[in-house]
C-alpha positions, 0 to 999 in steps of 0.5 A, a space after each residue: 314523658 314520665 308519669 310521676 309515681 307516688 311509691 314509697 322510698 326503699 328501706 335504705 332511703 327511709 333508713 338514712 332519713 330517720 338516722 339523719 333526723 335522730 342525729 340532729 335531734 341530738 344535736 340541736 339542743 347542744 348547739 341551743 346551749 352555746 353562746 353566740 360567739 362560741 364558734 370553736 364549740 359549735 364547729 366541733 359540735 357539727 363535726 362530731 355530729 356528721 353521720 359518719 363521725 357520730 356513728 363510728 363513735 357509736 360503734 365504738 361505745 356499743 362495746 361499753 353495754 350489753 343487752 340482757 334479760 337477766 342482770 347482776 347488778 340489782 343484787 349490788 350496784 358494784 357487782 361486776 360479774 356476768 349478765 345473760 341474755 336468754 329467752 329463758 327455760 321453755 322446758 318449765 312449761 306453761 304452769 310456771 311463769 318465768 322469762 320463758 312465757 314471754 317468748 319473744 315479747 319481752 323487753 330487753 334490758 341494757 347494762 354497763 356504762 351508763 354514759 353509753 345507755 342513749 345508744 339504745 334508743 338509736 338501735 331501737 329506731 324502727 323502719 317497716 317494723 324492724 328496729 336498727 339492732 335486728 337489721 344489724 344482726 341480720 346483716 340487713 343490706 338495706 342498713 348497710 346502704 343506709 350507713 355512711 361510707 363504704 360497704 366494708 365499714 358499713 359491715 364494720 359498724 353493723 357488727 358492732 351494733 350486733 355485738 350489743 346481745 353477746 356476753 362480754 368476757 367469760 361467765 363469772 360471778 362475783 363477791 357481791 352478787 348472790 350465790 347459792 350451794 345446791 346440793 347434788 350428791 353427797 358431799 357435792 354441790 353446784 354453785 348456783 348464782 341467782 340473776 334478777 329477771 329484769 325483762 319479766 319484772 318490767 312487763 309486771 311493772 308495765 302491766 300493774 302500771 297500766 291497770 293502776 294509772 291508765 286512763 281507761 282504768 282511772 274512768 272505770 274506777 270513777 264509774 265504780 264510785 258513781 255506780 255506773 257501767 263501764 266497759 273496761 274492767 278493774 284489776 286490783 293488786 291488793 298488799 304489793 309491795 314496791 322494791 327500789 333500786 339504785 336509789 337517786 341514780 337508777 340508770 347506773 343499774 339498768 336501762 329499764 330500772 331507769 324507765 322504771 324509776 328504780 321500781 320493781 313491784 312485789 306481789 303478795 305471796 302469803 297465804 290467803 286470810 280466811 275472810 269473816 262473814 260480814 257483820 250482822 246486826 245484833 238481832 234478838 238479842 238484848 245486849 251484844 255483850 254476852 252473845 256477840 261481843 263475847 264470843 268473838 275469838 280475840 275477846 275469848 283470848 284476851 279475857 282468858 289471858 286477863 283472868 289468868 294474869 289477876 289470878 297469877 298476881 292476886 297476892 301483889 299490887 305494884 305498878 308493874 301489875 297494874 300497867 299490865 292489867 290496864 294493858 290488857 283491858 285496853 286491848 279488850 276495849 279496843 276489840 269492842 271499840 272495833 266491833 261497835 265500828 263494824 256495826 255502825 257501818 251497817 245500813 243505818 235503821 237496822 235498830 229500828 227493825 221488828 226482831 231487834 230488841 236491842 236495848 235503847 242505849 246500845 241502839 243509840 251506840 251502834 246504830 248512830 246514822 238512824 238519826 238521819 231519817 228517824 227524828 224521834 231517835 235523833 232527839 233521844 239520842 242527843 237527849 240520853 246519857 247512853 254512855 253510862 248504861 253501855 259502860 255499866 253493862 260492859 262492866 257487869 259482862 266483864 266481872 262475869 268473865 273474869 269471876 272465878 274463886 281465884 279472882 273474885 270480882 267486886 264493886 271496886 273492879 266493876 267500877 274500874 272497868 266502867 271507868 276505863 271504858 267510859 274514858 274510851 266512849 267519851 273520846 270515841 263521842 267527841 271524834 264522831 261529834 267533830 265529824 258531824 
């Protein structure tokens, strides 16, 4: 009496089962769409999805596509030149990021007839950690035994599948592809044809998607918002851009482009911006205008521009002059409102500190959230007309900045500055009131 064993089936048995299941899964949805009396179409589908027929057709169609790491169609959808399957230049070293840094872990792309891209799913079927394409390239006997038909036919099919990684035709560029003339010596050039590194781009895309949208990243951000610890870090990618390929049919560019929904992420490569010190409360000053606001670089530039413009147009007073003057003044007021907004974001109550000697009207303006914890301050802020004194101080400060022998400032100019700022502050006050 034989003792039953629990030994796993051989590779060929597993492979045959996996292949048969894949073909059946493709057949079933097509059968379900048929009408009950459409026997002829049903018989055709059953015949075409017999393993020997489906695999023979797959081996024929695989010649319409190519596995690549660098694709030409990203330059233009109608470009017909050569795409490459290359692991990159190992001589570039680890200090440069390129396809070579992926080594053998990068996802390969597939280009060619979009109608044949479904074969990629078939060739990616895995058994014991090896997919069908790897086995076909290695002429794996287990795969040959799993395929229907005789050994010679199986070998021919595997050779066809293995050809997925081979270039099609002789190397060629195309008029719709990118080309660069690279000088090598006097009067001589290499003609370079850059190709899109789709495998590298796919790794970057997957990494950023994981860092932005994975459940772990979402829970980490939620913990950060609630000031709670979390064992998963957060990665941010400021100022990145999204480049789209293929429009509504990304599969016409490549298989990986379809998986990326036509997206490729571009990381910011601009020089870093100087980060100013965070705003500090205006302590030990009676007004923000002279020392704090007036010393801002943009404010100095704008007041200088306005002063020079007024000097150059002192003998003119037409609509063009007035419009330009109002434009420059509006920019100065924008800077003032931006500066005020920065101070208003400080921790509320800073104007109550002993070292704050700021006049009360500007305290009402620049520390509005103090009303949440200071009832006396809140009552005074509601009952006090603090806008007029603020606008008056702004007018005095701007007059002093603009006043020269060529641009004497008087009551009329002061009234104009004050009126314009009052209008801006009134709009701001209305916006703040609507948020409360």
